[in-house]
N, C-alpha and C positions, 0 to 999 in steps of 0.2 A: 374456725369462723369467728367472727365478732363484729358485732356494731355496736357502737359505744358513744354518747354524748361525750365531748371531750372536756377537760377540766380546764378553765380560763386560769392561768396564774399568772398574776400582774407584777412586774418588775420596776422598782423605781429607781429614775435615771436622772442626773443633773439637767437634763437637756428637755424631759418629759414634760407634761402636762396634768393639771389637775382634774380638769373635765373631760372624760372619754365619750361623752354621750354624742351621736347616739349610737355609739359602733360596739361600746361595750358597757357592762355592769359589773366588771369584776375589780374596779379600782378600789382603794381604800378610801374610808369617808374623812379621812383625816386632815385632808389638803396635801399629804405627799405628790411629788410629781413622779407619775408614772411614764416610763417611755416606750415599755413594752408588754405586750399579753402574749404568753407563750400557751400553745394549745397544748394539752398532755393526754395522754390516757389513763382514763378513770379506772380499768381494772388495776388493783393491787398486784404486784409480781408482774405485770405483763411487761415483756422483752420492749426495750427501746426500739421506737422505729427509726427508720433510715432517713426519713425526712421532720424536718422542724418546720411547723405554720406558726405564723406571727402576726399582730398587729404591730406596727410602730406609729408613735405621737411626737411629733418633734414641736418643741418651742423653740429651739436654738438649732443651729449646723451641727450634726454628728460630727465625729472625727473624720480626718481622710485616711484612708485604711485601704487595705490588699487582703486578700484572703489565698493560701496556697491552693495547689492543685493536689490531689489524692497522693502522687509520688512524693512531692516535697512533705506532705504532714507525714507522712508515715516513715521516712528518712529521719524526723524528728520526734517519733514515738507517738505520734498522734494516729485515731484510727483511719481519719479520712480528711479531705481537703473540704474546701466549702464552695460551691457555685450555689446562686441564690438568682431569684429574680422576684419583681416588685409590681404590684397593682397599684395604681392612684386611686386611694378611695375618696380622699378629699385635699383640696388645694387650695390655701389663700391666695389671692391675686400675685402673681410675680412669683411664688413659690420654685425653688429651684433643686434639680440633683446634677451632679457631677459624675459623669462616667467617662472616664480615659482622659488623655492629657491632649492638650492643644496641638501639639507639636511632638515630634519623636525625641527623645533625651537618649544621649549615648549612657552607657554605664558611669561613668565617671560623674557628668553631668547629674543624672538622677541622684544618687549618693550625695552629692553637694546640696542639691535642692532638698533632700530631705533633712540632711545635717542642719542647714542654715533657715528652713522654715518657708524658702521661696518656692517650694510645692505646691503653696496656696495659689501662687500666681500661675501655675503651670494647668492646673486642671481645668476640663472643659464643663463649664456650667452652662446647662440650659434649662428653661422654664418648661414645668409639665403641667398638665391639666387631670382632673378627674377622669377616671376612665383609661389612662395610657398605662399602658405595661412596658418595663424596663428589664432586659436580661444582663444578668453581671455574672459572666463567668470567671471560675477561678483566675487571678492573675491580674483581673482588671482593677484600676485604682480609680476608688469611687468615693463619694461624700453624698449625704443627704441634709437638705437644708430646712429652714425653719417652717412651720407652717404646714405643715404636712400631715396626713393619716395614710398609711400605707400596710397593704396586705403583702407580706414576704411568704415564700416557700423555700426553703433552702435545704441541702446536705445537713444533715443533725452533726454539726462541729460547729465549736465556739474558736475555731484557729482562725483569729483576727490579729492582724498587724499594724499598729495606729503608726500613721506617718506626719500628722500634724492635729492638734486636738484643741485650736482655738482656745489658750490659757487655762486650760481646767486641770493642767498639772498631774494627767494621769500618765502611767507608762508609756514611753514610746518603744516602737520596735523597728529601729531604722536599720540594722542590718539584714533582719530577715524580710523586712518588706520590702528593700531595694532588691534582695535574690530572687523573689516571688514574682516582682512587677511586670507587667506589659508597659512598658515606657514609651508609649505612644498612643495616638488616636485609635477608636475602637469603634465598628460598626455596632449600631443599635440593635440588629437582630433582624430578621425577617418581621412582617407584619403580620396582625393578627388574622388568622385564615377561619373564614366560615364554613364550618364541617356541615352542620343542619339547621335546621330554623330555631333549635334550641341551643346548638353548643359552638363555641369559637374556640379555635386552637390558639392559645396566646404564647406558649412558649413550647420546644421540646428539644430535650439533649440527651446523654445517655444516664443521667441521673433521675430526672423527672419529668413529667408532662404537665401542663397548668393550662386550665381551660375555663372559659367563662360559659356559665348554663342560664337560661333564661327560660322561665315555664309560666304559661298564660294561665290566669285565673282556672282554678279546678282542675288544671291538666294533671295528666299522670306521666311518671317517667322512671324508667329500671335502671339504678345503677349496678353494672355488674363489676363489684370490687374484686377482681381475681387476686390483686396484687394490693399491698398497701395502699389505699386511698383515703383522702381527707376531702370532706367538704365544709366551705364557711359560707354562712348565709349572710349576703351584703345588702340584702333588699326583701321586702314582704315576708313570707312566711310559707311554711310547709309542715306533712306529716313526712318523718323519715323513716318508715317501720312504723314501728308504737311510738316512735318519740316526735315530740312537737319541737320545734326549731324556727326562729326569728332571729332579726339582724345580731350579729354578733357571737351565734352560736356554731359551735362546729361538730361534724361526726366524723369517727374515724371509722373505717370499716377494712375487711381483709379477706379474701376468701369466702365472699358472701354476696347478696346480691340486697338492695338498698330499695326499697321500692318509695318513690317520692311523689307526694300528693300535694300539689301547689293551692295555698291558701286562696282566699276573696280578692287579696291584691296580687295574685303572682308569686314568684319567687326567682330571686336573682342571686346566685352563688358563683363562688370559684371552686373549682375541683382540681386538686392534685393527684397524682400516682406516681408510684416510684417504676424508674425503669419505664422503658418503651421496647415490647415485644415484638417477634417477627408480624405479626397477626395486628399489632397494635392493640388498644385498650377496646373493651366493648361497653360502650353506651348505647342502649336502644331504648325506644319510645313504644309503649305498648299501644300507641294509636297505629304506629306504622313501621312495623316489622322491615319491610323491603326498604324503607330509606335508611332506616337505621344499620342493616345489613352493608349498604353502598357505604355509609358514613363510615362505618368502621373499618373499611378499606384503605380511607382517605388519610387515618391517622398516621403520620412519618413514622417510620422505623427508625 
């Protein structure tokens, strides 16, 4: 059983930002550019979770890259591949992400595009707005543009193959990237599905489910964290058991129940939990148990 306030660990990146507000207070005060906040378990010696929750801050485009699936990752000695999903927290006007290619390339064409850098002309860029969600299955060629703050949930893996790095001179992984990439357009995934007044299902796949939760001021909600579960507060504040949480705070829970009490301005959060069982994840409000039982049956398997 565990309910913990997660530790926010800041990572400097050449494409990061100096000001993380209002999303995090975890960055250094010396002006270094922070590109990522990783949320880690607080308890010393705790086993690594299967999921990694992050915040991304971009002042420049990130590399064009691709992640392997579990089978390929294990064939090269890695524990797992990497499927991820993004929730856009903020976006400057015209900010873009890229997911998939404009047209399908034959294996030889893909390798040539990766080798000569013309892959940058083949990726499918699109403008995004705050509140959008993007699913990025393993094998999807993708990139993130400048001017974005993104909450990301992913398999806990750093298996990343860079294909193009916008002149930053970091190592590229051309052969591996070409071997695992889906070299064509990709569907953006199903639209978010409203489950209850409080819950919206954003993404569901064999590795994790990702939800948005919105609680009215002073309302209560019981989070039944049967499996590994992460809660990230992105608006308002709440009590999570004995913990006070506000924007930028994250809670890790497993094999436990987290009683949430929204603050005077309500609370908006993102919830991610590992895997999806036959009965789905249990998320129930104290005010209306019957609606919660109905909603529980709606969570995709």
